C-alpha positions in Angstrom: -13.6 16.7 2.4 -14.0 15.8 -1.2 -13.1 12.1 -1.9 -12.3 10.2 -4.9 -11.9 6.8 -5.8 -10.7 4.6 -8.9 -13.0 1.9 -10.5 -11.4 -0.4 -13.3 -12.6 -3.9 -14.5 -10.4 -6.3 -16.9 -11.2 -9.2 -18.8 -8.7 -11.9 -18.6 -8.7 -15.5 -20.2 -6.5 -16.6 -17.4 -8.5 -18.8 -14.6 -10.0 -17.1 -11.4 -7.1 -19.3 -9.4 -4.3 -18.0 -11.4 -5.6 -14.7 -11.3 -5.9 -14.8 -7.5 -2.7 -16.0 -7.0 -0.9 -13.3 -9.1 -2.5 -11.2 -6.3 -1.6 -13.1 -3.3 1.8 -15.0 -3.8 4.9 -12.9 -3.7 6.5 -14.9 -6.8 3.7 -14.2 -9.5 3.4 -10.9 -8.0 6.7 -9.9 -8.8 7.0 -11.0 -12.3 3.8 -8.4 -13.1 4.0 -5.9 -10.4 6.6 -4.7 -8.0 10.0 -6.5 -8.9 10.4 -7.6 -5.4 8.1 -8.3 -2.8 9.3 -9.0 1.0 6.9 -10.9 3.1 4.4 -13.4 2.5 1.0 -11.2 1.4 -0.7 -13.4 4.3 -3.8 -11.9 5.7 -3.2 -9.6 8.6 0.7 -9.2 7.7 2.7 -6.3 6.3 4.7 -7.0 3.3 6.9 -4.6 1.3 6.8 -4.2 -2.7 10.4 -3.0 -3.6 11.0 -1.0 -7.0 13.9 0.6 -7.9 14.5 3.3 -5.4 10.7 2.8 -3.8 9.8 0.7 -1.2 6.0 0.6 -0.3 4.1 -1.1 2.4 1.4 -3.2 2.0 -1.3 -4.7 4.7 -3.2 -7.6 3.7 -6.7 -7.4 4.9 -8.6 -10.1 3.5 -7.8 -12.8 0.7 -10.5 -15.0 -0.2 -9.0 -17.8 -2.8 -9.9 -17.2 -6.3 -12.7 -14.6 -5.4 -11.2 -11.3 -3.3 -8.2 -9.7 -2.0 -8.1 -6.8 -0.2 -5.3 -4.8 1.4 -4.2 -1.5 2.5 -1.2 0.4 1.2 0.6 3.7 1.0 2.0 3.8 -2.7 2.7 7.6 -2.6 5.0 6.4 0.4 3.1 8.9 2.8 0.8 7.1 5.5 -2.0 9.6 5.7 -2.3 9.1 2.1 -3.0 5.6 2.5 -5.9 3.8 0.5 -7.7 0.3 0.6 -7.9 -1.6 -2.7 -10.2 -4.3 -3.5 -9.8 -7.0 -6.2 -12.9 -8.8 -6.8 -12.1 -12.0 -9.1 -15.4 -13.3 -11.1 -15.4 -16.3 -13.6 -16.2 -15.3 -17.0 -16.4 -18.2 -19.2 -13.5 -20.1 -19.3 -11.6 -16.8 -17.9 -11.8 -14.3 -15.3 -13.3 -10.7 -14.9 -11.1 -8.8 -12.6 -12.5 -5.4 -10.8 -10.5 -3.4 -8.8 -11.3 -0.7 -6.6 -8.8 1.6 -5.0 -9.3 5.0 -2.5 -10.5 7.0 -1.1 -8.0 9.7 -2.2 -8.8 13.0 -0.2 -8.4 15.7 -3.2 -8.7 18.6 -0.9 -5.3 17.2 0.9 -2.0 18.8 -0.6 -0.7 16.5 -3.4 -4.1 14.5 -2.8 -5.1 15.2 -6.6 -2.0 14.1 -7.9 -1.7 11.0 -5.6 -5.4 10.2 -7.5 -4.3 10.8 -10.9 -1.2 8.9 -10.5 -2.6 6.2 -9.1 -5.0 6.1 -12.2 -1.9 5.7 -14.8 -0.3 3.4 -12.2 -3.0 0.6 -12.2 -4.0 1.2 -15.9 -0.3 0.2 -16.4 -0.3 -2.7 -13.8 -3.1 -4.1 -14.9 -2.1 -4.1 -19.0 0.9 -6.2 -17.3 -1.0 -8.4 -15.3 -2.9 -9.5 -18.2 0.1 -9.6 -20.7 2.0 -12.0 -17.9 -1.2 -14.3 -17.2 -2.4 -14.5 -20.7 0.3 -14.1 -23.0 3.5 -14.6 -20.7 5.0 -11.4 -21.5 6.3 -8.6 -19.1 5.6 -5.4 -20.6 7.5 -3.5 -18.0 10.4 -1.5 -18.9 14.1 -3.2 -18.5 16.7 -1.8 -16.1 
């Protein structure tokens, strides 16, 4: 089995507390990621992220205030292709260094390589929108 993962890092002007809240609270998450979040995003629960024509489950595995969020999800809507996402939040000066890891992606599985490539593009876009929202109060998502 051949596996690949994703690792991305971003520097934000926002405090670690604001960054953590953006990942762990449905209201701020819906301002930069999924337009709607059904559920609480509490550890041990399954919430649903809702986009136009798409619903994705998310199981919150860990939430350490202002430090880390870890969840399992299946963004491709195929449970056998579920991955685990870890977001580490570290103070950096007056702002935050955010590190995201997502995977593993089984690239030997049918559509596995496509899911990995799509996830790279999706996370790059999502993290750009997170920074725009937290640092500049701007929503970069297309209007529907």
